[in-house]
N, C-alpha and C positions, 0 to 999 in steps of 0.2 A: 699831615701828608705822609710822614714816615710810618705812622701807625696803620694807615689805610693800605699802603704798599706792602707792609709786613704781613698784614692779614690776608691780602690777595695772593701773595706768593706762597705763604705757608699753606693756604687752602689748596692751591694748585699742586704744590709738592706732595701734600698728603693724598690728593686724589689720583696720583699716578698709579697705574696698574702695578702691583707688587713685582710681577715677573719682569716687567719693563724696567722698573726701578733697579732691580738686581742686575739686569743685563747692562743697563747704562752705567751703573756704578762700577761694574767690572771694567768697562771701557775707559772710564775716567781714571781708574787706578792704573791701567796699562799705560795711558798717556802720561800720567804723573811719573811713573817709574822710568820712562824714557827721557825725561827732561835732564839735560846735562847738569843743571844746578842741583837737582835732586841726587843724581849719581855722585857728584863730587862733595856734597855736604858731609862734613865730619860729624856735626851735631845738628840734629833735626828736631824741631818742635812741631808736634801735631796734636790731634785731639781724637777722642773716640766719638763717632757719630751716634746720634740717638734719634728715635722716632723715625720721621721720614727723611732725615739727613742722609747724605752719602755714608754708606757703611765703610768706614776707614780701616777696619780691622785687617782686611787683606793687604792694604798698603802698609800698615804698621808692621805686620808680620814679615813682609818682603824687605822692608827697610832694616829690620833687626837681622834677618837672614843674611843681608849684605854686609853686616858688621858695622852699620851706621849707629852712632849713639843716639838713642831716642829719648826725648823729653816729652812728658805729658803734663797738662796743667791741672792744678787742684785749687778749688775755691776755698779761701780762708776768710775768717770773720763773717761767716754767712748771716749772722744775726743782725749785723750792722750794714745797712745799704751804703752808707758813706765810706766805711772802711773795708768792705769786702773786695778782694782782689785775687789775682791768680798767682800761685807759686808753682814754679816748674820743678819737676822731679824726674830723675833718670829711671826709666823702666826697662827691664831686661826680659821680662816674660809677661805678656799682656794678661793672660788668665790669672796668674798667681799674684802679680804686682798691682792689679787694679781692683777696685770695689765700687759699688754704687755710691755716689755722693748725694748731697742734699736733694737734688732734683731728679735723681735716678740715673744721671749720666755717670758712666764709669770714669773714675779718676784714680791717680796713684795712691797707694796705701803708704802714708808717711813713715810707718814703722818698717817698711821694706825698701823704700825708695828714697835715696838722698835728695835733698833740695839742691838745685843747681842755679848758679848765677845766670840770669838771662843774657848777659853779654857773651856767653859761650855759644849761643845759638848762631848757626850759619844760615839756616833756612827755616822759615815758619810756614806751616800749612794752616790757613785761616778758615774757620767756619763762618757761616753767614747765611742770611735769608735771601738777599738780593745783591747783585753786582752789576756794574756798568763797565763800558769799554774805556773809561777814563780812570779806572782804579778806585771808583767809589764802591763802598761796601756798606750794606745795611745789616747789622747784627740783630740779635734778639732784644736789644734795648737796655741791657744791663751795663754796657760800657766796659766790660772786662778787657777786651782786646785793645780798645782805645787807651786804656791805662797801661797795659803791658807793653805795647809796641814801642813807645818812646824810650823804653829802657833797653831795647835791643841795640846792637851795633848798627851804625849807619850802612854798613855793607851787607847786613843780613837780608837775604832775599825773601820777599813776602809773596807767597803763592796762594791763590784762592782756587778751590775746586768746587764745582757746582754742576747741577743739571742745567741743560740749556734753557729750560723754562724759568730759571732763576736770573738769567741775564736780561736786564731791562735797559731801555734807552737812557735813563738817567736816574741815579740814586741821589736823593737830596742829601747834601753833605753840609756839615757845620765845621767851624774852624778846628774843633778838637777831634774830628773824625780822621782816622788813620787810613791811608790808601795802601793798595797792594800793587805789585809790579807784574805779576804773571797770573793768567786766568786759564784754567783748563776745564773743559766740559767733555761730554761723551763724544763730541765731534772733533776733539783735539784742542790745541792751544788757540785761544782767541787773541787776535791781534788787538792790542790796546792803542788808543790814540792819545795825543798830548792835550787835546782841546777840550 
């Protein structure tokens, strides 16, 4: 069920007109930057979008320009599926401090960027394939964020940003799946339900 949903949403996201994707991405970034929780976060963890994902670089640049401390994830132990996980590194310059990782996704250069304890994160921007209004998130299937999120502080705000076509009625969740608290699309913040 997860695999079929992942395939369907990835195909729809990839089929977006590039100009529309760019315009909608800019609107998502505008909405994110207006969120009070983003404005007040002292240390923010995010990611560099790839392929048809939201282009997060404008968001990252704006956060850095505001003086917010920015952390980006790096995959370690890539050869071992059981041991590979994310390590967070402080990034001060997106171009100079990042390089393509194992799957072509830009990640911090550990020679330039110090590793930071995840408990220092005030807000995390989550990537994903599909999201629902109950905080359910479907990732790419590697479980990186399901392993990272339990190590964050309980008061760390979890924000998902996605194109509206990625918001579905229900994401199948399992006990280990980690939920988010805020969801932003090109139309603004999506009101979440508790049920």
